[in-house]
N, C-alpha and C positions, 0 to 999 in steps of 0.2 A: 504494499498499499504505500501511495507515494504521501508524504506529509509536506503541509504548506503552513509554515506558520503555526497560527493554534487550530489549526484545522484540515483536514483530512479532502482528497478526491471527492469521496464519498459526499462528504458536507456540502460540496459546493453543487452535486447532484442532486442533493435532496432540497437545497432551496431552490434551485432551479424546477425542480417538480412542484415546488410549492407555489412559486410566485409568477413561475413561465417565461421569466428575464432569461436574456442571454447566460452561456456560460460564464463567459470574461466579465459582464456587469456584477454575477453572483460572487465572483472570485474577489474583485475588487470592494462589495460590499462585506462580505467576511473579513477581507483584511484590514476595512478599517473600523469593523466592530470588534477585531482581535477575534475572532471565532465566535463571537456570541450569536447564535442564528437569529434570535429575536430581533437583536439590534439591527442586523442583517437585512432583514425583510422590512423593519420601519425605515431603514437607510433607502431601501430599492422605492417603497412609497411615497418617499420625501421625493426621491429622483423620479417620479411618476407624474408628482405636482409639478415640479419643475417643467418636466415635458411638455404636459398638458398646456403650459401658459406659452410655451416657447412656439406651439404648433396652434394655439387658438385663431391666429390670424389665418392661417392656411384656409384654401376653398375646399370643404367636404359636401361635392356635389352628386358623388355615388353612394351606393348602401343601398338596403333591402327596407319593402314594405313587409311587414308581417301582421297576419291577423291570427287569432286563435281565440278558441273558448275553454272555460272548464268542460268539465267530464259531462256534465249532462245538457249543455249547448244554454246554459241560464244565466250565463254572463259571458261577454266577450270583449276584445280590445283589437285595436289596430293599431300599431308603432309602426314609425319612420326612423330608422337610425342611419345618419351617414357617415361616409369615410369619404376618404380622397380619390382613392382608386376602386375600380370593381373589384380587381384581384382580390383584397381585402376584404372588401364584401364576401368573397366566396369562402373563407377561412374558417376552421372549426370556432378558434376564439372568438369572432367578430359574431358569429352566428347564434354562439351560446351566450352572448351578451346583451345581444338581443332578443334572445328567449326568457332570458333572465328579467330583463324589463319588461316583456309583457305578462309575467306571472306576477311579478310585482303590483303591475297596475289591476290584474283580474281581482286579487287576493287581499290588496289594500286600497284600493279604489283613490289613489292621490286624484287631488282637486287640481292641479298645474305641473308645469316641467319641474319648476323650484319645488314644490312639495315632492313629486317623486325622486328627484336627486338625494332629499334628506332621510327616504325611508330605506331598512335595511333586510334584503329579500330572506326568505325563509331559509335558502340554503347557503349563506354567508353568514358573516361576522363583520361585514364591512358595508357602508351604506352603497347607492347606486354610484354616488359620485366618486366615493373613491373607487370601486368597480370599474369606471369609466378611464380615471388618471392610469389605473393599472393596466388596461387595455390600452392605452394610448403610448405607453412605455413600453411594453411588449410588442407590442403592432409595429408601433413608430410612424404612424399615421395620425392626424387629428380625426377625432371619431366625436360624432354629435347625436343627441338626441334629440329631434326637430320636433316632433309633435306626434300626439296620440288621443285617441278617444276609445270611450268604455261603454259600453251600453248592458243593462239589465234586461232579464227578459228571455223570448225564445230567440235567439240569434243564429244566423249561417255564416259561417267564412270561408275565402277562398283566396289562395296566394297562382298567382299567374307569373310562368317567366320566372321562376325562381326567385321572386320578391320585388322583381320591375314592378308589379301592380298588386295591392292587396284589399279585399273587399271586405267588410264585414254586415249585413242585411241584419235589420231589427225586426220581428215579425209581431203585430198583435193578432193571438190566437190562443188558445187553449191548449194546456199540458197535454191534454188527450190528443189533441189534434195532430201534436208537436212531436209525439213520442211514434206517431205513424209512419212506416215506409215511405210511402209515397207521397208525405210533406217534406221528408227529409231529401228527397229526389228533387222535389219542385223546388225546395228552398234551394239548394245547391244551385240549380238551374238558373234562378234569379239573381245569385251571386255572379253564375259566371256571366252572365246578360250584361249586369255592370261594369263587368270587367271588361268587354267586348265593346259595349255604347259608351259607357260614360256618362250616363244622363246624369243632367244637370239637377232636375227635379223630379221628385216622385210624381206629381200627376200635374193635370192642367190647372186646378186648383191654386198650386203651390207657386205659379209661375205669377211673378209681379206685373201690374198692368202694365208699367212704363217697358217692361221685357215684351211684353204683347204688340203693343203700339210699335215697336223696333222691327218688329218680324211681319206687323201684317200692312204698316201703312205703304200709301202706293211709292213708288220710286218718282222723282223728279221727270223723269222720261214720260210716266204714264199719269202725273197730274198734269202736263203740256198737254198731252192729246186728250184729254179729258175736255181741256177750255177751247180746243179745237171745233170748228161747226162740221155738223157731219159732211156738208157738201167736200169740206177740202178733206176728208179721208175718202172721198168715191176717185175712183180712176176716171181720168175721161177717155171715152170711147172714141179709137181713129176710125175716122170714114176711109171708107173701104174705096178706091180708086176704081173708076169705071172702065 
């Protein structure tokens, strides 16, 4: 076994397994902490905060939209988490963080993004904000939880193109209806239709009156035609030459 200062190679591997950080980062942290595993972990978390601050100004325009619900489909959420590249959005660490956010939203019902950041997921001893800082350190990119929505009641969720589009639909039906296979298939079809068509409104009554006017008002050309006398619209018949 190779011995390094007050710790071993096995300690470095254990710290890497615990934090997900690179081997050299773990070695430096253990060296600074003189082999104290807890102190080394804290140092890496502090580095994560510093890394998050440095990367905060970088554009995070890629990522995923993730939609899910609890086991009996009575509470659902959809959350968008952004990264700098689509490559990172495909990684296991990134996807696990997104799922952690979604599960926390379902179970703890935060009322804002700021509130979500302060919550501690059931499977962790750190807040969502601390977990985010840790992921930024491990992955090396700016990551942002952009927005989320949560519904209680009968819900159906659908994810299209590996997270390019996420859909959650809330239905007003009885639990008896919701438990039927026919309804579940119907609900999934509706969610898929929303992903394909991207409707802006639920029904005709939901459309604001000014939007209706925008689509139903005649064009300037049509208005000009309506002011022209009917005789001006008739074509003159050509006289036949004898």
